N, C-alpha and C positions, 0 to 999 in steps of 0.2 A: 424813410418810415413810410412814406405813402405807398412806395412800390412794395415793402414788406406787406402792409395792411392788405393790399389788393391780392398779393400772392397767397396769404393765408387764407384770404376770402375765397379766392378761386379754389384752394385745396380743399376747404369745408364744403363748398358746393359739390365738388366732384365726388367727395366721400359720401355726401349725402345720397347723390344719384347712384351711387354703387350699393349703398347699404339698404336700400328700399325698391322693391320690385315695382315696375310700372302699372299702375292702376288702370284697369279697364283697357289694356293694350295700346294706351296712348303712346303715340310716337315721341321720342325725346326731341329737344331742340337740337338742329344742326349745330355741327361744330365747324366754326370758320377757320379757314386755313388761307393765310397770305401767299399768294403765287407772285413772285416779284421777279421780273426780268427786264433787260433792255430790249422793249419791243419796237422802240424808234431810235433814230441815230445810226451811228457806224456799225453797231453790233446787233441790228434789229434782226437780221436773218436768224442769227443763231438763237437770239433772245426768244423768237417768236416758236422755234422749234422745242426750246426748253418748255415755254408756257403750253404748248399743244400736248407735250408729253405728261406735264403735270395734270392738265385737264383730263387726259385719257386715264391716267390712273385713277384720279379720283372717281371718276364714271364707273371704273371697273370695281373698286371698293365698295360704292354705293349699290350696284349692281348686285353685289355678293352679299349684301345684308347690312353694310354699314359697319361700324365699330362695335363689335360684339359685347366687349367688356363695358360698353356704355348703353346697353340696351338697344343696338342697333342704330345709334344715331349716325345719321349721314354727314357726310362732309360736305362744306360749301366754300367755293373758291372765291377770295376776294382778289381780283387781278391788281396789279400794281405795275406801272411802267418806270423804269430806272433810267430811262431815256440816254443810256450809255454813258452816263456820268455818276460818279460816287456820290456826290453831294444831292443828287436827284434821287438816287436810291434810298439814302438815309432820309430824306424828306417823305419818301413813301412809308417807310417804316413807322415813322410818327403817325401818319394817317391811320395805318393798319392796327397800331396798338389803340387808338381812339376808337377804332370800329369793333374792337374787341376780339381780335383773332386769336386763336390759341397757340399758333405757331407760324413760322414763316418758311416757304422753301424758295430757294434761288441763290445768288442773282447772277449766275453765269462767270461774269469776269471776275478774277481775282482782286482787282483794285475795288470794283464795286461791292464785292463780299467783304472785303476789310471794312469798309464803311458800314454795311448794313448791319453785320453782326455786331458790331461796337455800338450802333443805335439801339439794337434790340437788347443789348446786355443791360442798358439802362433800367428796363422793365422786367428783367429776368425772363425774357420772352423767347422761347425755344427756336433758334434760326438752323434749318438743316441747309448746308450748303451742296448745291448739286454739282456744280463743275469747277468752281474756283480751285486752282492748284497751288496758290501760294502758301508755303509752309507757314507762313506768319498768322495765316487765318485761325489755325488751330494751335498755335504755340504761344497765345498770349494769355492763357490761363482763363478763358472765357468760359463760364460752366454751361452758358445757353448755347453754345456753338457746337454743331455736329457736321460730319461731311461724309457724302456717299463713298468717295474713292480716296486714293492715295495723293500725296502731294508731288510736286515735281521733284523732289529729292530723290523718291522712290522710283519713279517714272524714268528719271535719267539714269539710275543706277541700272534698271532693267534695260534700258536703251544700250548701253555701253557694254553691258553683259553680252546681249545679242550681237552687237557689232563685232565684239571679238569672236564669236562663234562663226559669223558669216565670213570674217576676214580669214579665218584659219582655214575654214572649208575650201576657200578660193586660192589657198596658197600664199595667204599674208601679202597680197599685193598693195593694199593701203597702208601708207606710212605717214601720211600728212593729211591735215584735216582744215577746212575753211568752216566756221560756224557762221551762219546766216539767220537772223532771228527779227521777228517783229518787235516793235517797241513797247508792247505792254508789259505789265508786272511779270506775266506769264513768260513771255518770250525773253524778257532780259533777265530773269531769274534763271531760267533753264540754260541761256548761253552761258553765264557766270559760272553755273557748276560744271558744264561740259568743258568749258576753258581751262577750268582748275583741275578736273580730274582726269581729263584724256591723257595728258603727258604720263600719268602713272599706268596707264594701259599700254603704252609704247607709241603713242601718236604725237607727232609734233603739230601744235596748233598754228597755222600759219597767219590768219587773220579772223577777226570776229567783227562781223558786219551786221549794222542795224539798218532796218527798213520801216517806214511809216506802215501803219495798219490800212 
């Protein structure tokens, strides 16, 4: 009930902002956006790249005049560190919700995204997944969850189709496959799909080998 009241209140506030013109050219309040990535721990390098990309996008949007439909409101990044751990990412969502963010962008790794989108769903807080490719992220019926790109099912289908094209162009020399993958949700999920689907394309899967990140 508390979440519903808050959602209705936010909707009413937004409607009021759109219904009345800005008085005297006053600048509207900035819109807080949670930028959540693993910037420490095992995934720190990739997480830092994602954070930088989000910050550059926010700078570009603000430089171009902000959010036009909200009277030119500027975006304000609230940075969070998932510490390369799903539970840490979920804890950051709680903090961001308390700080009043309007949406969250992140959180790179599939396992972290599963946790952060679930945490954001409690507050009907929009969460845009930037990289996480596990299909479960967007197949759980969470209405607050969106994703920029396709999941690993689609990526695997495209990869196998191109493998066939390359193999045919070379005279079909490849007949057996070894699948080597890292142990994350992304790596394990992709390997499982490949091992299951490749025989249907005429390839014998000799072995599936997992390695640590």
